[in-house]
PDBQT receptor file of N, H, CA, C and O in Angstrom, charges set to zero:
ATOM      1  N   MET A   1       3.736   4.872   1.619  1.00  0.00    +0.000 N 
ATOM      2  CA  MET A   1       4.458   5.437   2.719  1.00  0.00    +0.000 C 
ATOM      3  C   MET A   1       3.740   6.725   3.102  1.00  0.00    +0.000 C 
ATOM      4  O   MET A   1       3.278   7.470   2.238  1.00  0.00    +0.000 OA
ATOM      5  N   LEU A   2       3.653   6.972   4.363  1.00  0.00    +0.000 N 
ATOM      6  H   LEU A   2       4.028   6.367   5.065  1.00  0.00    +0.000 HD
ATOM      7  CA  LEU A   2       3.022   8.172   4.876  1.00  0.00    +0.000 C 
ATOM      8  C   LEU A   2       3.934   9.366   4.636  1.00  0.00    +0.000 C 
ATOM      9  O   LEU A   2       5.090   9.365   5.059  1.00  0.00    +0.000 OA
ATOM     10  N   VAL A   3       3.416  10.382   3.957  1.00  0.00    +0.000 N 
ATOM     11  H   VAL A   3       2.477  10.383   3.613  1.00  0.00    +0.000 HD
ATOM     12  CA  VAL A   3       4.189  11.577   3.655  1.00  0.00    +0.000 C 
ATOM     13  C   VAL A   3       3.890  12.670   4.675  1.00  0.00    +0.000 C 
ATOM     14  O   VAL A   3       4.799  13.255   5.263  1.00  0.00    +0.000 OA
ATOM     15  N   SER A   4       2.598  12.935   4.874  1.00  0.00    +0.000 N 
ATOM     16  H   SER A   4       1.859  12.460   4.396  1.00  0.00    +0.000 HD
ATOM     17  CA  SER A   4       2.199  13.934   5.860  1.00  0.00    +0.000 C 
ATOM     18  C   SER A   4       0.935  13.448   6.560  1.00  0.00    +0.000 C 
ATOM     19  O   SER A   4       0.035  12.891   5.933  1.00  0.00    +0.000 OA
ATOM     20  N   GLN A   5       0.887  13.667   7.852  1.00  0.00    +0.000 N 
ATOM     21  H   GLN A   5       1.618  14.120   8.362  1.00  0.00    +0.000 HD
ATOM     22  CA  GLN A   5      -0.217  13.176   8.662  1.00  0.00    +0.000 C 
ATOM     23  C   GLN A   5      -1.014  14.347   9.216  1.00  0.00    +0.000 C 
ATOM     24  O   GLN A   5      -0.448  15.283   9.780  1.00  0.00    +0.000 OA
ATOM     25  N   ASN A   6      -2.316  14.287   9.055  1.00  0.00    +0.000 N 
ATOM     26  H   ASN A   6      -2.775  13.526   8.597  1.00  0.00    +0.000 HD
ATOM     27  CA  ASN A   6      -3.205  15.277   9.642  1.00  0.00    +0.000 C 
ATOM     28  C   ASN A   6      -3.815  14.635  10.881  1.00  0.00    +0.000 C 
ATOM     29  O   ASN A   6      -4.611  13.704  10.760  1.00  0.00    +0.000 OA
ATOM     30  N   LYS A   7      -3.463  15.106  12.050  1.00  0.00    +0.000 N 
ATOM     31  H   LYS A   7      -2.817  15.863  12.149  1.00  0.00    +0.000 HD
ATOM     32  CA  LYS A   7      -3.898  14.484  13.294  1.00  0.00    +0.000 C 
ATOM     33  C   LYS A   7      -5.363  14.740  13.605  1.00  0.00    +0.000 C 
ATOM     34  O   LYS A   7      -5.962  14.005  14.391  1.00  0.00    +0.000 OA
ATOM     35  N   PHE A   8      -5.950  15.762  13.006  1.00  0.00    +0.000 N 
ATOM     36  H   PHE A   8      -5.464  16.358  12.367  1.00  0.00    +0.000 HD
ATOM     37  CA  PHE A   8      -7.335  16.097  13.282  1.00  0.00    +0.000 C 
ATOM     38  C   PHE A   8      -8.306  15.424  12.318  1.00  0.00    +0.000 C 
ATOM     39  O   PHE A   8      -9.433  15.108  12.700  1.00  0.00    +0.000 OA
ATOM     40  N   ASP A   9      -7.887  15.204  11.079  1.00  0.00    +0.000 N 
ATOM     41  H   ASP A   9      -6.972  15.461  10.769  1.00  0.00    +0.000 HD
ATOM     42  CA  ASP A   9      -8.733  14.559  10.080  1.00  0.00    +0.000 C 
ATOM     43  C   ASP A   9      -7.879  13.582   9.285  1.00  0.00    +0.000 C 
ATOM     44  O   ASP A   9      -7.143  13.988   8.385  1.00  0.00    +0.000 OA
ATOM     45  N   LYS A  10      -7.973  12.295   9.611  1.00  0.00    +0.000 N 
ATOM     46  H   LYS A  10      -8.570  11.965  10.342  1.00  0.00    +0.000 HD
ATOM     47  CA  LYS A  10      -7.106  11.301   8.983  1.00  0.00    +0.000 C 
ATOM     48  C   LYS A  10      -7.375  11.133   7.488  1.00  0.00    +0.000 C 
ATOM     49  O   LYS A  10      -6.517  10.636   6.759  1.00  0.00    +0.000 OA
ATOM     50  N   SER A  11      -8.554  11.542   7.027  1.00  0.00    +0.000 N 
ATOM     51  H   SER A  11      -9.251  11.946   7.619  1.00  0.00    +0.000 HD
ATOM     52  CA  SER A  11      -8.837  11.424   5.601  1.00  0.00    +0.000 C 
ATOM     53  C   SER A  11      -8.036  12.429   4.775  1.00  0.00    +0.000 C 
ATOM     54  O   SER A  11      -7.975  12.300   3.552  1.00  0.00    +0.000 OA
ATOM     55  N   GLU A  12      -7.429  13.409   5.402  1.00  0.00    +0.000 N 
ATOM     56  H   GLU A  12      -7.479  13.514   6.395  1.00  0.00    +0.000 HD
ATOM     57  CA  GLU A  12      -6.605  14.388   4.700  1.00  0.00    +0.000 C 
ATOM     58  C   GLU A  12      -5.115  14.058   4.763  1.00  0.00    +0.000 C 
ATOM     59  O   GLU A  12      -4.302  14.847   4.281  1.00  0.00    +0.000 OA
ATOM     60  N   SER A  13      -4.738  12.937   5.332  1.00  0.00    +0.000 N 
ATOM     61  H   SER A  13      -5.398  12.296   5.723  1.00  0.00    +0.000 HD
ATOM     62  CA  SER A  13      -3.334  12.529   5.361  1.00  0.00    +0.000 C 
ATOM     63  C   SER A  13      -2.878  12.165   3.958  1.00  0.00    +0.000 C 
ATOM     64  O   SER A  13      -3.665  11.643   3.168  1.00  0.00    +0.000 OA
ATOM     65  N   LYS A  14      -1.623  12.434   3.639  1.00  0.00    +0.000 N 
ATOM     66  H   LYS A  14      -0.984  12.858   4.281  1.00  0.00    +0.000 HD
ATOM     67  CA  LYS A  14      -1.066  12.173   2.310  1.00  0.00    +0.000 C 
ATOM     68  C   LYS A  14      -0.159  10.952   2.356  1.00  0.00    +0.000 C 
ATOM     69  O   LYS A  14       0.629  10.788   3.288  1.00  0.00    +0.000 OA
ATOM     70  N   TYR A  15      -0.276  10.097   1.344  1.00  0.00    +0.000 N 
ATOM     71  H   TYR A  15      -0.917  10.231   0.588  1.00  0.00    +0.000 HD
ATOM     72  CA  TYR A  15       0.535   8.897   1.215  1.00  0.00    +0.000 C 
ATOM     73  C   TYR A  15       1.217   8.906  -0.136  1.00  0.00    +0.000 C 
ATOM     74  O   TYR A  15       0.869   9.695  -1.014  1.00  0.00    +0.000 OA
ATOM     75  N   GLU A  16       2.199   8.016  -0.299  1.00  0.00    +0.000 N 
ATOM     76  H   GLU A  16       2.481   7.375   0.415  1.00  0.00    +0.000 HD
ATOM     77  CA  GLU A  16       2.936   7.899  -1.545  1.00  0.00    +0.000 C 
ATOM     78  C   GLU A  16       3.046   6.420  -1.897  1.00  0.00    +0.000 C 
ATOM     79  O   GLU A  16       3.337   5.593  -1.033  1.00  0.00    +0.000 OA
ATOM     80  N   CYS A  17       2.816   6.089  -3.157  1.00  0.00    +0.000 N 
ATOM     81  H   CYS A  17       2.580   6.761  -3.859  1.00  0.00    +0.000 HD
ATOM     82  CA  CYS A  17       2.960   4.704  -3.614  1.00  0.00    +0.000 C 
ATOM     83  C   CYS A  17       4.431   4.303  -3.474  1.00  0.00    +0.000 C 
ATOM     84  O   CYS A  17       5.322   5.035  -3.906  1.00  0.00    +0.000 OA
ATOM     85  N   ASP A  18       4.680   3.147  -2.873  1.00  0.00    +0.000 N 
ATOM     86  H   ASP A  18       3.957   2.552  -2.522  1.00  0.00    +0.000 HD
ATOM     87  CA  ASP A  18       6.056   2.709  -2.652  1.00  0.00    +0.000 C 
ATOM     88  C   ASP A  18       6.728   2.216  -3.925  1.00  0.00    +0.000 C 
ATOM     89  O   ASP A  18       7.938   1.993  -3.931  1.00  0.00    +0.000 OA
ATOM     90  N   ARG A  19       5.977   2.040  -4.995  1.00  0.00    +0.000 N 
ATOM     91  H   ARG A  19       4.993   2.221  -4.990  1.00  0.00    +0.000 HD
ATOM     92  CA  ARG A  19       6.559   1.550  -6.231  1.00  0.00    +0.000 C 
ATOM     93  C   ARG A  19       6.763   2.670  -7.256  1.00  0.00    +0.000 C 
ATOM     94  O   ARG A  19       7.850   2.809  -7.816  1.00  0.00    +0.000 OA
ATOM     95  N   CYS A  20       5.708   3.473  -7.501  1.00  0.00    +0.000 N 
ATOM     96  H   CYS A  20       4.825   3.360  -7.045  1.00  0.00    +0.000 HD
ATOM     97  CA  CYS A  20       5.800   4.495  -8.556  1.00  0.00    +0.000 C 
ATOM     98  C   CYS A  20       5.861   5.919  -8.017  1.00  0.00    +0.000 C 
ATOM     99  O   CYS A  20       5.967   6.863  -8.801  1.00  0.00    +0.000 OA
ATOM    100  N   LYS A  21       5.798   6.100  -6.701  1.00  0.00    +0.000 N 
ATOM    101  H   LYS A  21       5.711   5.333  -6.064  1.00  0.00    +0.000 HD
ATOM    102  CA  LYS A  21       5.900   7.400  -6.030  1.00  0.00    +0.000 C 
ATOM    103  C   LYS A  21       4.742   8.350  -6.350  1.00  0.00    +0.000 C 
ATOM    104  O   LYS A  21       4.888   9.566  -6.227  1.00  0.00    +0.000 OA
ATOM    105  N   LYS A  22       3.593   7.803  -6.760  1.00  0.00    +0.000 N 
ATOM    106  H   LYS A  22       3.474   6.815  -6.860  1.00  0.00    +0.000 HD
ATOM    107  CA  LYS A  22       2.404   8.608  -7.017  1.00  0.00    +0.000 C 
ATOM    108  C   LYS A  22       1.778   9.034  -5.691  1.00  0.00    +0.000 C 
ATOM    109  O   LYS A  22       1.771   8.259  -4.734  1.00  0.00    +0.000 OA
ATOM    110  N   GLU A  23       1.252  10.257  -5.625  1.00  0.00    +0.000 N 
ATOM    111  H   GLU A  23       1.258  10.886  -6.403  1.00  0.00    +0.000 HD
ATOM    112  CA  GLU A  23       0.616  10.735  -4.400  1.00  0.00    +0.000 C 
ATOM    113  C   GLU A  23      -0.756  10.091  -4.242  1.00  0.00    +0.000 C 
ATOM    114  O   GLU A  23      -1.531  10.023  -5.196  1.00  0.00    +0.000 OA
ATOM    115  N   LEU A  24      -1.054   9.618  -3.031  1.00  0.00    +0.000 N 
ATOM    116  H   LEU A  24      -0.424   9.673  -2.255  1.00  0.00    +0.000 HD
ATOM    117  CA  LEU A  24      -2.300   8.911  -2.743  1.00  0.00    +0.000 C 
ATOM    118  C   LEU A  24      -3.005   9.550  -1.563  1.00  0.00    +0.000 C 
ATOM    119  O   LEU A  24      -2.395  10.271  -0.774  1.00  0.00    +0.000 OA
ATOM    120  N   SER A  25      -4.285   9.279  -1.451  1.00  0.00    +0.000 N 
ATOM    121  H   SER A  25      -4.781   8.692  -2.091  1.00  0.00    +0.000 HD
ATOM    122  CA  SER A  25      -5.036   9.663  -0.262  1.00  0.00    +0.000 C 
ATOM    123  C   SER A  25      -5.408   8.386   0.482  1.00  0.00    +0.000 C 
ATOM    124  O   SER A  25      -5.100   7.284   0.028  1.00  0.00    +0.000 OA
ATOM    125  N   ILE A  26      -6.059   8.535   1.604  1.00  0.00    +0.000 N 
ATOM    126  H   ILE A  26      -6.309   9.430   1.973  1.00  0.00    +0.000 HD
ATOM    127  CA  ILE A  26      -6.414   7.362   2.402  1.00  0.00    +0.000 C 
ATOM    128  C   ILE A  26      -7.450   6.494   1.682  1.00  0.00    +0.000 C 
ATOM    129  O   ILE A  26      -7.533   5.292   1.935  1.00  0.00    +0.000 OA
ATOM    130  N   THR A  27      -8.235   7.096   0.791  1.00  0.00    +0.000 N 
ATOM    131  H   THR A  27      -8.167   8.072   0.585  1.00  0.00    +0.000 HD
ATOM    132  CA  THR A  27      -9.257   6.328   0.084  1.00  0.00    +0.000 C 
ATOM    133  C   THR A  27      -8.728   5.642  -1.169  1.00  0.00    +0.000 C 
ATOM    134  O   THR A  27      -9.355   4.702  -1.658  1.00  0.00    +0.000 OA
ATOM    135  N   THR A  28      -7.591   6.083  -1.702  1.00  0.00    +0.000 N 
ATOM    136  H   THR A  28      -7.081   6.847  -1.305  1.00  0.00    +0.000 HD
ATOM    137  CA  THR A  28      -7.075   5.499  -2.941  1.00  0.00    +0.000 C 
ATOM    138  C   THR A  28      -5.907   4.554  -2.727  1.00  0.00    +0.000 C 
ATOM    139  O   THR A  28      -5.462   3.919  -3.682  1.00  0.00    +0.000 OA
ATOM    140  N   ARG A  29      -5.401   4.439  -1.527  1.00  0.00    +0.000 N 
ATOM    141  H   ARG A  29      -5.762   4.955  -0.751  1.00  0.00    +0.000 HD
ATOM    142  CA  ARG A  29      -4.242   3.572  -1.303  1.00  0.00    +0.000 C 
ATOM    143  C   ARG A  29      -4.686   2.148  -0.989  1.00  0.00    +0.000 C 
ATOM    144  O   ARG A  29      -5.776   1.928  -0.462  1.00  0.00    +0.000 OA
ATOM    145  N   ILE A  30      -3.838   1.198  -1.317  1.00  0.00    +0.000 N 
ATOM    146  H   ILE A  30      -2.953   1.377  -1.745  1.00  0.00    +0.000 HD
ATOM    147  CA  ILE A  30      -4.036  -0.211  -0.978  1.00  0.00    +0.000 C 
ATOM    148  C   ILE A  30      -2.847  -0.618  -0.125  1.00  0.00    +0.000 C 
ATOM    149  O   ILE A  30      -1.706  -0.566  -0.584  1.00  0.00    +0.000 OA
ATOM    150  N   SER A  31      -3.103  -1.019   1.105  1.00  0.00    +0.000 N 
ATOM    151  H   SER A  31      -4.030  -1.060   1.478  1.00  0.00    +0.000 HD
ATOM    152  CA  SER A  31      -2.037  -1.391   2.032  1.00  0.00    +0.000 C 
ATOM    153  C   SER A  31      -1.811  -2.897   1.974  1.00  0.00    +0.000 C 
ATOM    154  O   SER A  31      -2.762  -3.678   2.003  1.00  0.00    +0.000 OA
ATOM    155  N   ILE A  32      -0.569  -3.291   1.893  1.00  0.00    +0.000 N 
ATOM    156  H   ILE A  32       0.203  -2.656   1.869  1.00  0.00    +0.000 HD
ATOM    157  CA  ILE A  32      -0.192  -4.697   1.878  1.00  0.00    +0.000 C 
ATOM    158  C   ILE A  32       0.448  -5.015   3.222  1.00  0.00    +0.000 C 
ATOM    159  O   ILE A  32       1.420  -4.376   3.625  1.00  0.00    +0.000 OA
ATOM    160  N   TYR A  33      -0.104  -6.001   3.908  1.00  0.00    +0.000 N 
ATOM    161  H   TYR A  33      -0.893  -6.520   3.581  1.00  0.00    +0.000 HD
ATOM    162  CA  TYR A  33       0.405  -6.436   5.204  1.00  0.00    +0.000 C 
ATOM    163  C   TYR A  33       1.049  -7.810   5.033  1.00  0.00    +0.000 C 
ATOM    164  O   TYR A  33       0.601  -8.608   4.209  1.00  0.00    +0.000 OA
ATOM    165  N   SER A  34       2.090  -8.085   5.802  1.00  0.00    +0.000 N 
ATOM    166  H   SER A  34       2.453  -7.436   6.471  1.00  0.00    +0.000 HD
ATOM    167  CA  SER A  34       2.706  -9.409   5.797  1.00  0.00    +0.000 C 
ATOM    168  C   SER A  34       3.150  -9.750   7.211  1.00  0.00    +0.000 C 
ATOM    169  O   SER A  34       3.298  -8.877   8.066  1.00  0.00    +0.000 OA
ATOM    170  N   LYS A  35       3.357 -11.032   7.432  1.00  0.00    +0.000 N 
ATOM    171  H   LYS A  35       3.237 -11.741   6.737  1.00  0.00    +0.000 HD
ATOM    172  CA  LYS A  35       3.805 -11.476   8.749  1.00  0.00    +0.000 C 
ATOM    173  C   LYS A  35       4.669 -12.705   8.595  1.00  0.00    +0.000 C 
ATOM    174  O   LYS A  35       4.556 -13.441   7.615  1.00  0.00    +0.000 OA
ATOM    175  N   LEU A  36       5.529 -12.923   9.566  1.00  0.00    +0.000 N 
ATOM    176  H   LEU A  36       5.621 -12.325  10.362  1.00  0.00    +0.000 HD
ATOM    177  CA  LEU A  36       6.295 -14.144   9.644  1.00  0.00    +0.000 C 
ATOM    178  C   LEU A  36       5.552 -15.098  10.566  1.00  0.00    +0.000 C 
ATOM    179  O   LEU A  36       4.462 -14.764  11.031  1.00  0.00    +0.000 OA
ATOM    180  N   SER A  37       6.085 -16.230  10.835  1.00  0.00    +0.000 N 
ATOM    181  H   SER A  37       6.970 -16.500  10.457  1.00  0.00    +0.000 HD
ATOM    182  CA  SER A  37       5.344 -17.312  11.481  1.00  0.00    +0.000 C 
ATOM    183  C   SER A  37       4.602 -16.927  12.756  1.00  0.00    +0.000 C 
ATOM    184  O   SER A  37       3.406 -17.200  12.852  1.00  0.00    +0.000 OA
ATOM    185  N   TYR A  38       5.239 -16.321  13.717  1.00  0.00    +0.000 N 
ATOM    186  H   TYR A  38       6.211 -16.099  13.638  1.00  0.00    +0.000 HD
ATOM    187  CA  TYR A  38       4.581 -16.044  14.991  1.00  0.00    +0.000 C 
ATOM    188  C   TYR A  38       4.482 -14.560  15.310  1.00  0.00    +0.000 C 
ATOM    189  O   TYR A  38       4.423 -14.186  16.482  1.00  0.00    +0.000 OA
ATOM    190  N   GLU A  39       4.463 -13.722  14.307  1.00  0.00    +0.000 N 
ATOM    191  H   GLU A  39       4.510 -14.026  13.355  1.00  0.00    +0.000 HD
ATOM    192  CA  GLU A  39       4.382 -12.285  14.510  1.00  0.00    +0.000 C 
ATOM    193  C   GLU A  39       3.000 -11.777  14.133  1.00  0.00    +0.000 C 
ATOM    194  O   GLU A  39       2.248 -12.452  13.431  1.00  0.00    +0.000 OA
ATOM    195  N   ASN A  40       2.678 -10.600  14.599  1.00  0.00    +0.000 N 
ATOM    196  H   ASN A  40       3.289 -10.051  15.169  1.00  0.00    +0.000 HD
ATOM    197  CA  ASN A  40       1.470  -9.926  14.148  1.00  0.00    +0.000 C 
ATOM    198  C   ASN A  40       1.734  -9.314  12.782  1.00  0.00    +0.000 C 
ATOM    199  O   ASN A  40       2.866  -8.933  12.488  1.00  0.00    +0.000 OA
ATOM    200  N   PRO A  41       0.708  -9.213  11.941  1.00  0.00    +0.000 N 
ATOM    201  CA  PRO A  41       0.903  -8.591  10.625  1.00  0.00    +0.000 C 
ATOM    202  C   PRO A  41       1.354  -7.143  10.751  1.00  0.00    +0.000 C 
ATOM    203  O   PRO A  41       0.878  -6.399  11.608  1.00  0.00    +0.000 OA
ATOM    204  N   LYS A  42       2.285  -6.757   9.877  1.00  0.00    +0.000 N 
ATOM    205  H   LYS A  42       2.672  -7.361   9.180  1.00  0.00    +0.000 HD
ATOM    206  CA  LYS A  42       2.780  -5.379   9.836  1.00  0.00    +0.000 C 
ATOM    207  C   LYS A  42       2.584  -4.839   8.427  1.00  0.00    +0.000 C 
ATOM    208  O   LYS A  42       2.719  -5.569   7.445  1.00  0.00    +0.000 OA
ATOM    209  N   LYS A  43       2.266  -3.559   8.342  1.00  0.00    +0.000 N 
ATOM    210  H   LYS A  43       2.157  -2.966   9.140  1.00  0.00    +0.000 HD
ATOM    211  CA  LYS A  43       2.097  -2.942   7.035  1.00  0.00    +0.000 C 
ATOM    212  C   LYS A  43       3.461  -2.804   6.372  1.00  0.00    +0.000 C 
ATOM    213  O   LYS A  43       4.385  -2.224   6.942  1.00  0.00    +0.000 OA
ATOM    214  N   ARG A  44       3.575  -3.339   5.170  1.00  0.00    +0.000 N 
ATOM    215  H   ARG A  44       2.824  -3.810   4.707  1.00  0.00    +0.000 HD
ATOM    216  CA  ARG A  44       4.857  -3.300   4.458  1.00  0.00    +0.000 C 
ATOM    217  C   ARG A  44       4.853  -2.286   3.327  1.00  0.00    +0.000 C 
ATOM    218  O   ARG A  44       5.836  -1.568   3.142  1.00  0.00    +0.000 OA
ATOM    219  N   TRP A  45       3.741  -2.210   2.552  1.00  0.00    +0.000 N 
ATOM    220  H   TRP A  45       2.943  -2.792   2.703  1.00  0.00    +0.000 HD
ATOM    221  CA  TRP A  45       3.707  -1.346   1.384  1.00  0.00    +0.000 C 
ATOM    222  C   TRP A  45       2.359  -0.652   1.258  1.00  0.00    +0.000 C 
ATOM    223  O   TRP A  45       1.330  -1.187   1.671  1.00  0.00    +0.000 OA
ATOM    224  N   ASP A  46       2.379   0.541   0.685  1.00  0.00    +0.000 N 
ATOM    225  H   ASP A  46       3.215   0.975   0.349  1.00  0.00    +0.000 HD
ATOM    226  CA  ASP A  46       1.198   1.266   0.230  1.00  0.00    +0.000 C 
ATOM    227  C   ASP A  46       1.310   1.355  -1.286  1.00  0.00    +0.000 C 
ATOM    228  O   ASP A  46       2.301   1.865  -1.809  1.00  0.00    +0.000 OA
ATOM    229  N   LEU A  47       0.293   0.861  -1.993  1.00  0.00    +0.000 N 
ATOM    230  H   LEU A  47      -0.512   0.447  -1.568  1.00  0.00    +0.000 HD
ATOM    231  CA  LEU A  47       0.332   0.837  -3.449  1.00  0.00    +0.000 C 
ATOM    232  C   LEU A  47      -0.880   1.543  -4.031  1.00  0.00    +0.000 C 
ATOM    233  O   LEU A  47      -1.939   1.604  -3.406  1.00  0.00    +0.000 OA
ATOM    234  N   CYS A  48      -0.712   2.081  -5.249  1.00  0.00    +0.000 N 
ATOM    235  H   CYS A  48       0.148   2.031  -5.757  1.00  0.00    +0.000 HD
ATOM    236  CA  CYS A  48      -1.849   2.640  -5.987  1.00  0.00    +0.000 C 
ATOM    237  C   CYS A  48      -2.542   1.489  -6.708  1.00  0.00    +0.000 C 
ATOM    238  O   CYS A  48      -2.037   0.366  -6.711  1.00  0.00    +0.000 OA
ATOM    239  N   ASN A  49      -3.695   1.757  -7.320  1.00  0.00    +0.000 N 
ATOM    240  H   ASN A  49      -4.106   2.669  -7.319  1.00  0.00    +0.000 HD
ATOM    241  CA  ASN A  49      -4.459   0.707  -7.995  1.00  0.00    +0.000 C 
ATOM    242  C   ASN A  49      -3.670   0.069  -9.137  1.00  0.00    +0.000 C 
ATOM    243  O   ASN A  49      -3.728  -1.146  -9.326  1.00  0.00    +0.000 OA
ATOM    244  N   LYS A  50      -2.936   0.876  -9.894  1.00  0.00    +0.000 N 
ATOM    245  H   LYS A  50      -2.889   1.863  -9.741  1.00  0.00    +0.000 HD
ATOM    246  CA  LYS A  50      -2.179   0.374 -11.044  1.00  0.00    +0.000 C 
ATOM    247  C   LYS A  50      -1.049  -0.567 -10.592  1.00  0.00    +0.000 C 
ATOM    248  O   LYS A  50      -0.854  -1.628 -11.185  1.00  0.00    +0.000 OA
ATOM    249  N   CYS A  51      -0.319  -0.184  -9.562  1.00  0.00    +0.000 N 
ATOM    250  H   CYS A  51      -0.478   0.679  -9.080  1.00  0.00    +0.000 HD
ATOM    251  CA  CYS A  51       0.781  -1.015  -9.066  1.00  0.00    +0.000 C 
ATOM    252  C   CYS A  51       0.263  -2.282  -8.393  1.00  0.00    +0.000 C 
ATOM    253  O   CYS A  51       0.887  -3.339  -8.485  1.00  0.00    +0.000 OA
ATOM    254  N   TYR A  52      -0.880  -2.173  -7.718  1.00  0.00    +0.000 N 
ATOM    255  H   TYR A  52      -1.387  -1.315  -7.644  1.00  0.00    +0.000 HD
ATOM    256  CA  TYR A  52      -1.472  -3.352  -7.095  1.00  0.00    +0.000 C 
ATOM    257  C   TYR A  52      -1.923  -4.357  -8.161  1.00  0.00    +0.000 C 
ATOM    258  O   TYR A  52      -1.742  -5.563  -7.997  1.00  0.00    +0.000 OA
ATOM    259  N   ALA A  53      -2.511  -3.855  -9.251  1.00  0.00    +0.000 N 
ATOM    260  H   ALA A  53      -2.659  -2.875  -9.384  1.00  0.00    +0.000 HD
ATOM    261  CA  ALA A  53      -2.925  -4.732 -10.343  1.00  0.00    +0.000 C 
ATOM    262  C   ALA A  53      -1.712  -5.425 -10.972  1.00  0.00    +0.000 C 
ATOM    263  O   ALA A  53      -1.789  -6.599 -11.334  1.00  0.00    +0.000 OA
ATOM    264  N   ALA A  54      -0.594  -4.703 -11.103  1.00  0.00    +0.000 N 
ATOM    265  H   ALA A  54      -0.532  -3.750 -10.809  1.00  0.00    +0.000 HD
ATOM    266  CA  ALA A  54       0.630  -5.301 -11.644  1.00  0.00    +0.000 C 
ATOM    267  C   ALA A  54       1.159  -6.386 -10.709  1.00  0.00    +0.000 C 
ATOM    268  O   ALA A  54       1.641  -7.419 -11.174  1.00  0.00    +0.000 OA
ATOM    269  N   LEU A  55       1.075  -6.164  -9.403  1.00  0.00    +0.000 N 
ATOM    270  H   LEU A  55       0.683  -5.325  -9.025  1.00  0.00    +0.000 HD
ATOM    271  CA  LEU A  55       1.504  -7.167  -8.428  1.00  0.00    +0.000 C 
ATOM    272  C   LEU A  55       0.648  -8.424  -8.532  1.00  0.00    +0.000 C 
ATOM    273  O   LEU A  55       1.171  -9.538  -8.510  1.00  0.00    +0.000 OA
ATOM    274  N   VAL A  56      -0.662  -8.247  -8.643  1.00  0.00    +0.000 N 
ATOM    275  H   VAL A  56      -1.087  -7.342  -8.660  1.00  0.00    +0.000 HD
ATOM    276  CA  VAL A  56      -1.578  -9.390  -8.761  1.00  0.00    +0.000 C 
ATOM    277  C   VAL A  56      -1.299 -10.160 -10.043  1.00  0.00    +0.000 C 
ATOM    278  O   VAL A  56      -1.262 -11.390 -10.023  1.00  0.00    +0.000 OA
ATOM    279  N   ARG A  57      -1.101  -9.456 -11.166  1.00  0.00    +0.000 N 
ATOM    280  H   ARG A  57      -1.131  -8.457 -11.183  1.00  0.00    +0.000 HD
ATOM    281  CA  ARG A  57      -0.788 -10.129 -12.433  1.00  0.00    +0.000 C 
ATOM    282  C   ARG A  57       0.506 -10.916 -12.323  1.00  0.00    +0.000 C 
ATOM    283  O   ARG A  57       0.587 -12.038 -12.823  1.00  0.00    +0.000 OA
ATOM    284  N   GLY A  58       1.515 -10.352 -11.680  1.00  0.00    +0.000 N 
ATOM    285  H   GLY A  58       1.449  -9.441 -11.273  1.00  0.00    +0.000 HD
ATOM    286  CA  GLY A  58       2.797 -11.046 -11.530  1.00  0.00    +0.000 C 
ATOM    287  C   GLY A  58       2.674 -12.297 -10.685  1.00  0.00    +0.000 C 
ATOM    288  O   GLY A  58       3.285 -13.317 -11.003  1.00  0.00    +0.000 OA
ATOM    289  N   ILE A  59       1.900 -12.241  -9.619  1.00  0.00    +0.000 N 
ATOM    290  H   ILE A  59       1.404 -11.412  -9.361  1.00  0.00    +0.000 HD
ATOM    291  CA  ILE A  59       1.722 -13.412  -8.756  1.00  0.00    +0.000 C 
ATOM    292  C   ILE A  59       0.938 -14.487  -9.489  1.00  0.00    +0.000 C 
ATOM    293  O   ILE A  59       1.292 -15.664  -9.419  1.00  0.00    +0.000 OA
ATOM    294  N   GLU A  60      -0.128 -14.100 -10.197  1.00  0.00    +0.000 N 
ATOM    295  H   GLU A  60      -0.416 -13.144 -10.253  1.00  0.00    +0.000 HD
ATOM    296  CA  GLU A  60      -0.927 -15.081 -10.941  1.00  0.00    +0.000 C 
ATOM    297  C   GLU A  60      -0.131 -15.711 -12.068  1.00  0.00    +0.000 C 
ATOM    298  O   GLU A  60      -0.316 -16.889 -12.374  1.00  0.00    +0.000 OA
ATOM    299  N   LYS A  61       0.755 -14.938 -12.691  1.00  0.00    +0.000 N 
ATOM    300  H   LYS A  61       0.906 -13.981 -12.443  1.00  0.00    +0.000 HD
ATOM    301  CA  LYS A  61       1.577 -15.452 -13.781  1.00  0.00    +0.000 C 
ATOM    302  C   LYS A  61       2.543 -16.529 -13.281  1.00  0.00    +0.000 C 
ATOM    303  O   LYS A  61       2.776 -17.528 -13.961  1.00  0.00    +0.000 OA
ATOM    304  N   VAL A  62       3.101 -16.317 -12.090  1.00  0.00    +0.000 N 
ATOM    305  H   VAL A  62       2.912 -15.505 -11.538  1.00  0.00    +0.000 HD
ATOM    306  CA  VAL A  62       4.050 -17.278 -11.512  1.00  0.00    +0.000 C 
ATOM    307  C   VAL A  62       3.337 -18.568 -11.107  1.00  0.00    +0.000 C 
ATOM    308  O   VAL A  62       3.900 -19.655 -11.229  1.00  0.00    +0.000 OA
ATOM    309  N   ASN A  63       2.104 -18.447 -10.629  1.00  0.00    +0.000 N 
ATOM    310  H   ASN A  63       1.646 -17.564 -10.530  1.00  0.00    +0.000 HD
ATOM    311  CA  ASN A  63       1.371 -19.601 -10.126  1.00  0.00    +0.000 C 
ATOM    312  C   ASN A  63       0.730 -20.443 -11.205  1.00  0.00    +0.000 C 
ATOM    313  O   ASN A  63       0.169 -21.491 -10.883  1.00  0.00    +0.000 OA
ATOM    314  N   LYS A  64       0.780 -20.044 -12.481  1.00  0.00    +0.000 N 
ATOM    315  H   LYS A  64       1.236 -19.193 -12.742  1.00  0.00    +0.000 HD
ATOM    316  CA  LYS A  64       0.171 -20.843 -13.564  1.00  0.00    +0.000 C 
ATOM    317  C   LYS A  64       1.042 -21.976 -13.967  1.00  0.00    +0.000 C 
ATOM    318  O   LYS A  64       0.683 -22.744 -14.859  1.00  0.00    +0.000 OA
TER     319      LYS A  64
């Protein structure tokens, strides 16, 4: 989630992990987009590397 936006330099904008509330920068966040059948993709979550890895493990575990 976007916490603070720098309109002059987007690399200085601050984000927060939607799962663990860790502070992120634009280079360390992983954005998850989703869409329904006839919609354009929308950004749903911003995750840190650790939370993204947990999400991937959970999805792979279910699909085995």
